[in-house]
C-alpha positions as CSV (number, residue, x, y, z in Angstrom):
1,X,0.0,0.0,0.0
2,X,2.8,2.4,0.8
3,X,4.5,1.8,-2.6
4,X,1.2,2.6,-4.3
5,X,0.8,5.8,-2.3
6,X,4.3,7.0,-3.3
7,X,3.6,6.1,-6.9
8,X,0.5,8.3,-6.9
9,X,2.5,11.1,-5.2
10,X,5.2,11.0,-7.8
11,X,2.7,11.0,-10.7
12,X,0.9,14.0,-9.1
13,X,4.1,15.9,-8.7
14,X,5.1,15.2,-12.3
15,X,1.7,16.4,-13.5
16,X,2.0,19.5,-11.3
17,X,5.3,20.4,-12.8
18,X,3.9,19.9,-16.3
19,X,0.9,22.1,-15.3
20,X,3.2,24.8,-14.2
21,X,5.3,24.7,-17.3
22,X,2.5,24.4,-19.9
23,X,-0.4,26.0,-17.9
24,X,-2.5,22.8,-18.2
25,X,-5.3,22.1,-15.7
26,X,-3.5,24.1,-13.0
27,X,-6.3,24.3,-10.5
28,X,-7.2,20.6,-10.8
29,X,-3.6,19.5,-10.4
30,X,-3.1,21.8,-7.4
31,X,-6.2,20.2,-5.7
32,X,-4.8,16.7,-6.3
33,X,-1.4,17.7,-5.0
34,X,-3.0,19.1,-1.8
35,X,-4.9,15.8,-1.4
36,X,-1.6,13.9,-1.9
37,X,0.2,16.0,0.7
38,X,-2.6,15.4,3.2
39,X,-2.4,11.7,2.6
40,X,1.3,11.7,3.2
41,X,1.0,13.6,6.4
42,X,-1.7,11.3,7.8
43,X,0.3,8.3,6.7
44,X,3.3,9.5,8.6
45,X,1.3,10.3,11.7
46,X,-0.5,7.0,11.8
47,X,2.7,5.2,10.9
48,X,4.3,6.6,14.0
49,X,1.4,5.3,16.2
50,X,1.7,1.8,14.7
51,X,5.4,1.6,15.5
52,X,4.7,2.5,19.1
């Protein structure tokens, strides 16, 4: 699951950079990037709780 999450994050970052360069779907990519950042933060927080 963690590998899948990182793959999504990398794809979103690549799309974000392309959106900045070519001005394509900027708002949509930014929303997806914010969602990805929130998922990473929650994954890090809950990962700490699991390790104890």
